[in-house]
N, C-alpha and C positions, 0 to 999 in steps of 0.2 A: 744458851740463848744467842740468836743470830742478830747482829746489828746491821740493819739495812739502810742506815742513814747514808746520805751522800753529801759530800762537801767538795766543791771544785772552785778554784780561784784562778784568775788570769789577770796579768797586768799588761796594758798596751800603752806604750809611750807615743804621744802624738809628735809627729815630725814637725819641726819648726820650719815654716815656709820662708822664702826669701823676703816676702813682704813683712813678715814678723821680725826677721833679723834686721831689716832696714829700720823698722819701727824702734827696735831696741837701741840701735846705734844713734838714731836721731834723738831719742829720749835722753840718752846719756850725754850727748853733746849739748842739748838744751839745758840739762841739769848743770853742767859745768859752767855754761854762760850765765845761768841764773845765780849760781853761787858767787861767781866773780863779780857780777853786777851788785849783788847784795853787800859784798865786802868792800868793793872799791868806791862806791858812791859816798859812803860816810867819810872816807879818806879825802876825797876830792873837795868836800865841803868843810873839812877840818873838824868833824864831829867824831872825836876819838872815843868818847864814852859810850857809843852805841855798839862797841865790839861784842859785848855780851849778847845783845839782841841779834846782831848779825850772825854770831856763832850758833845761836838757837835756830834762827831761820835757815842757815846753811845745813845744819843737821836735819831739820825737818824736810827740806828739799831733797837731800840725799836719801833719806829714809823712804819718802814717797816714790822717788825714782827707783830705788831698790825693789820695793814691793811691786811696782807696776811692771818692771822688767822680769822679775822672777815669776809673776803670775802668768806670763806667756808660756812657761814650761808646764805642760799638762800631761797627765796620765789618766787613763781610764782603768778602773778595776771592775771586772765582771766577777760575780760570785753566785754560785748555785748552792743553796742549802736545802736539801730534800727537793721539794717542788717549787721553791721560791728562787727567783732570779732577780738580782739587783745590779745596777750600774752606778758606780760612784766616780766623781771626777776629783782628781787630786791636783791642786794648783801649787806650783813651787815646792813640791814635796812636803808641804806642811799642812795646808788646809784642804780638808775633805768635805765634799757635799754630795748628797744623794741626787742622782738624776732620774733614776727609775727604780721601781720595786714592784714586783708583781708575781703572780703564780704562773708557772710554765703551763699548767693545765688550761689557762685562759688564752693562750696564744692562738690567734686565728691562723697564722701562717709563719713558718720559719723556712726561708729558702735563700739560695745564693742570689746575690744581687743581679747577676747576669745569667739568670736561668730562663730559657725561652718557654719552658712548660709552665712556669709559675712566675709571670712577670710582675715586677713591683708596681706597674701601672694600675693593677687592680686595686691597690691600696694607696696610691699616690694622689690623694684627694684633699681638697682644702680643709675638710673637717679633722684631718689627722694632724696631731702635733708631731714634729720631726726632731730627731736628735741624731747627729753624726758622732758616734763614739768609736772612731777608727784612727789609726796612725796616719793615714794618708799615703802610705807607701804601697801596700799590697792590695791593689784593686781586685785581683782575682780571688782573694780570700775573704771578701766582704759578703756578709749575709744580712738580710733584713728580717725584722720581727714586726709583725702587725699584731697589735694586742690592744687591750683596754687597761687604763689606769684610773680607777674611780669612774667618773663620768666621761672622761676623755678617751678618744681613740689615739693611739700612739704608733708611730712608725720609727723604729730604731734601726740604725745601721751599725753593725758590730763586726769585729774581726776575730771570731772565736777559734780556739784550738779544738782539736778533735775531742778532747775530754769534755769540753763544754757542750758540744753537739751531741755527744753520747748521753749526757745528763738530760738534755732537752728531749731526745728520742725516748729515753726511759719513761718520762712522765707525760709525753704527748706524742706518741708515735704517728697518730693520724695526720697531724698538722705540721710535723717537722719533715722537711724534704731532704733529710739526711739518712742514709742507711749505713750502719757500721760496716766497714770493709769495702763498700762500693764506691762512695765518693769521699775519699780521704782528703784532708786539708793539707796543703803544702805548708811546710814550716819555713819561715824566713830566718836567716842567720844574721 
């Protein structure tokens, strides 16, 4: 018996921008000042018995800061199981949530973002929900997917490896503008 199931997975780490780095630094500085304020104010007024409360508040401020800083680290996981494609977002390497799930057979178009023959402007309309699921580094390797998810039209931007594109082509060759061996994807190191 031949097993014709296909399973392909890819992880894309989002690059942290300079604005996000600055936000992390400012959040940590604000946290340090808040903890100092919470612990010094009772000392100034001579209220020593509030140290348990200030310790709990300091821990809470630190924990909230830690969660907000680590949530800026994002990864996208693309997975193809037979004709089903899904995109999950992983925040802080701990929390996973699903962004998109749908059948490859329902894709209206899969093409390179900078393809003159199949421009994204055909699908870049207000009724489309948009999701950027890319690292932000390799603009030449970005592809878009125009599809439906339930009642909504969706426009996804992804950064697939060749194995993902081959799986797309296998289940929807008419609407996937990738041809194995013709337009290979450049790998980033």
